[in-house]
C-alpha positions in Angstrom: 171.5 57.1 194.9 171.9 54.8 192.0 174.9 55.8 189.8 173.1 54.4 186.8 172.5 57.5 184.7 173.0 56.9 181.0 176.3 58.3 179.7 175.9 59.9 176.3 177.2 62.8 174.3 174.4 65.0 175.7 175.3 63.8 179.2 179.0 62.9 179.3 180.9 61.6 182.3 183.6 63.6 184.1 186.9 62.0 185.2 189.5 64.1 187.1 192.9 62.5 187.8 195.0 64.2 190.6 198.6 63.1 190.2 201.2 63.7 193.0 204.4 65.0 191.3 206.4 65.6 194.5 210.1 64.8 194.8 209.4 61.5 196.6 207.6 60.2 193.5 211.0 59.6 192.0 211.5 56.6 194.4 211.0 53.1 193.0 207.6 51.6 193.3 207.4 48.5 195.5 207.3 45.0 194.0 210.8 44.6 192.7 210.5 47.0 189.8 213.0 49.7 188.9 210.2 51.9 187.8 209.6 55.1 189.7 206.3 55.8 191.3 205.9 58.7 189.0 206.6 56.6 185.9 204.2 53.8 187.0 201.3 56.3 187.6 201.9 58.2 184.4 202.1 54.9 182.4 198.9 53.6 184.0 197.0 56.8 183.2 198.3 56.8 179.6 197.1 53.3 179.2 193.7 54.1 180.7 193.3 57.1 178.3 194.0 54.7 175.4 191.3 52.3 176.6 188.8 55.2 177.0 189.4 56.4 173.5 188.9 52.8 172.2 185.7 52.5 174.3 184.3 55.7 172.8 185.2 54.9 169.2 182.2 54.1 167.0 181.7 54.1 163.2 181.5 57.9 163.1 184.7 58.4 165.1 185.4 59.0 168.8 182.3 60.1 170.6 182.6 62.5 173.6 181.2 60.2 176.3 183.9 61.4 178.7 185.6 64.7 179.5 188.9 64.2 181.3 191.2 66.4 183.4 194.7 65.4 184.5 195.9 67.7 187.2 199.5 67.4 188.6 200.5 68.8 192.0 204.1 69.4 193.1 205.9 72.7 192.4 202.6 73.9 191.0 198.9 72.7 190.8 197.9 72.7 187.1 196.8 70.6 184.2 199.7 68.4 183.0 198.3 67.8 179.5 200.7 69.3 177.0 201.0 70.1 173.3 197.7 71.1 171.8 196.0 70.4 175.1 198.3 72.5 177.2 196.6 74.4 180.1 193.2 72.8 179.4 191.4 71.2 182.3 188.4 69.1 181.3 189.0 67.9 177.7 186.6 65.9 175.5 187.9 62.4 174.9 187.9 63.0 171.1 190.4 65.8 171.5 192.5 63.6 173.8 192.4 60.8 171.1 193.6 63.2 168.5 196.4 64.9 170.5 198.9 62.5 172.2 202.3 64.2 172.5 203.9 61.2 170.8 203.7 57.5 170.1 206.1 55.2 172.0 207.2 52.1 170.2 207.0 49.0 172.5 206.4 45.3 172.1 203.8 42.8 173.3 203.6 39.0 173.2 201.1 37.5 170.8 200.4 34.0 169.4 202.8 33.0 166.6 200.4 30.6 164.9 202.4 27.6 165.9 201.4 27.2 169.5 204.0 29.7 170.8 204.4 33.4 171.4 206.3 36.1 169.6 207.0 39.7 170.2 205.0 42.1 168.0 205.5 45.9 167.8 203.0 48.1 169.5 202.5 51.9 169.3 201.5 53.4 172.6 200.1 56.9 172.8 201.6 59.2 175.4 199.8 62.2 176.9 201.5 62.8 180.2 205.1 62.4 181.3 206.4 61.3 184.8 207.5 64.3 186.9 208.8 64.3 190.5 209.9 67.6 192.1 208.7 69.8 195.0 206.3 69.4 197.9 202.8 67.7 198.0 200.1 70.4 197.9 197.3 67.9 198.1 194.8 70.3 199.7 195.2 72.8 196.8 194.9 70.0 194.3 191.7 68.7 195.9 190.3 72.3 195.9 191.2 72.6 192.2 189.3 69.4 191.5 186.3 70.6 193.6 186.0 73.7 191.4 185.9 71.5 188.3 183.3 69.3 190.0 181.1 72.3 191.0 181.0 73.6 187.5 180.3 70.2 186.0 177.4 69.3 188.3 175.8 72.6 187.6 176.1 72.1 183.8 175.0 68.4 183.9 172.6 68.1 186.8 171.1 64.8 185.6 174.3 63.2 184.6 176.5 60.5 186.1 178.3 62.1 189.0 181.9 63.2 188.5 184.7 60.9 189.6 187.9 62.2 191.1 190.9 59.9 191.5 193.8 61.0 193.7 197.1 59.2 193.3 199.8 60.0 195.8 202.6 58.5 197.8 202.2 60.3 201.1 201.2 63.2 203.3 199.9 66.5 202.2 202.3 69.3 202.8 199.7 72.1 202.8 197.5 71.0 205.7 194.9 68.4 206.4 193.2 67.5 203.1 190.0 66.0 204.5 187.9 69.2 204.4 189.0 69.7 200.7 188.0 66.1 200.0 184.7 66.5 201.7 184.0 69.6 199.6 184.3 67.4 196.4 181.7 64.9 197.7 179.5 67.7 198.8 178.5 68.2 195.1 176.0 65.9 193.4 173.8 65.3 190.4 170.3 63.7 190.5 172.2 60.4 190.1 174.4 60.6 193.2 177.1 62.5 195.0 180.5 63.1 193.3 183.0 60.3 194.0 186.5 60.7 195.4 188.8 57.7 195.3 192.4 57.6 196.8 195.4 55.5 195.9 198.6 55.4 198.0 201.6 54.2 196.0 204.4 52.9 198.0 208.2 52.2 197.8 208.1 50.0 200.9 207.0 46.4 201.3 203.8 45.2 202.9 200.5 43.9 201.9 198.2 46.4 200.1 194.9 47.3 201.7 192.3 47.4 199.0 188.7 48.6 199.1 188.4 48.1 202.8 185.3 49.0 204.8 187.2 49.8 208.0 190.3 51.7 209.0 191.2 49.3 211.7 194.0 47.7 209.8 195.7 50.9 208.6 199.2 51.8 209.9 199.4 54.5 212.5 200.0 57.2 210.0 197.7 60.2 209.8 197.7 60.5 206.0 196.5 56.8 205.7 193.5 57.6 207.9 192.9 60.9 206.0 192.9 59.0 202.7 190.4 56.4 204.0 188.1 59.0 205.5 188.0 61.0 202.3 187.3 58.1 200.1 183.8 57.4 198.8 182.0 54.1 199.2 182.1 52.2 195.9 178.9 52.2 193.9 177.4 48.7 193.5 178.6 48.1 189.9 182.2 49.0 190.9 182.0 46.6 193.9 180.8 43.9 191.6 183.7 44.6 189.2 186.2 44.5 192.1 184.7 41.3 193.4 185.0 39.7 189.9 188.7 40.5 190.0 189.3 38.8 193.3 188.9 41.6 195.9 186.9 41.1 199.1 184.3 43.8 199.2 181.2 44.7 201.2 178.4 47.2 200.9 180.6 49.7 202.8 183.9 49.2 200.8 185.6 52.4 199.9 187.5 53.4 196.8 190.8 53.4 198.7 194.0 51.4 198.1 196.9 51.7 200.5 200.5 50.6 199.8 199.9 49.8 196.1 202.3 48.0 193.8 202.3 48.3 190.0 199.5 45.9 189.4 197.3 47.6 192.0 197.8 51.0 190.3 196.3 49.7 187.1 193.5 47.9 188.7 192.6 50.9 190.9 192.2 53.0 187.8 190.2 50.3 186.0 187.8 49.9 189.0 187.6 53.6 189.8 186.6 54.7 186.3 184.0 52.0 185.8 180.8 53.8 184.8 177.5 52.9 183.2 177.9 51.8 179.6 177.8 54.9 177.3 175.1 55.0 174.7 
């Protein structure tokens, strides 16, 4: 199966983000940062949504090459888009572009014209806020995503397969999630099976395990093996993109990162949402 279907307004791509919002996501992310895991994940998704809106912007405006859902799971399992997008699941990217809940003012470094760097102001759109409260109902979240995927593949049977990205810091509290994960990848379009990728964010030290083709090096923790077994093999264009950014990959590498730090979170989203170029 090729994962090469053209992405267009007639056949858009489907991206579903599952965001762990359990109480443990309040812990600081590893890597010497004071940022919580919840903040790092929310910030990475907000940045990715910005990049997607830019990617889809043409002379006539933002074209709906992508429909996006951001589903949180903690006290409840539900969309965490708010404001004008509240309670909406799959939302066209043009509506996302038009409806951030606010613009945060930050700074970035830019050339000063004299060989140095200077801080320049930067407006950053915000769509989701960091939240950390409650248990980790991952199985319910995956079942929620599976329903979205089932409807999507029926509506767009020739399109690029849906991509589900699950970001969590630990074990499911509502049972073994592997069957719910398998249900997602049980759906397909003519271009391939739906893809499920998993990222484990960590507050502990240790080397991340990224895009492995084996579970032999995983720690002896059930949820790590569950994450690996649920994760789809990376399509060839995603493997090439990962290799270009320094990751060792093989034909069997899976969309799975364990023990991620802040840089790995952003790279995971970048690799995991890499699709055919929209037309």
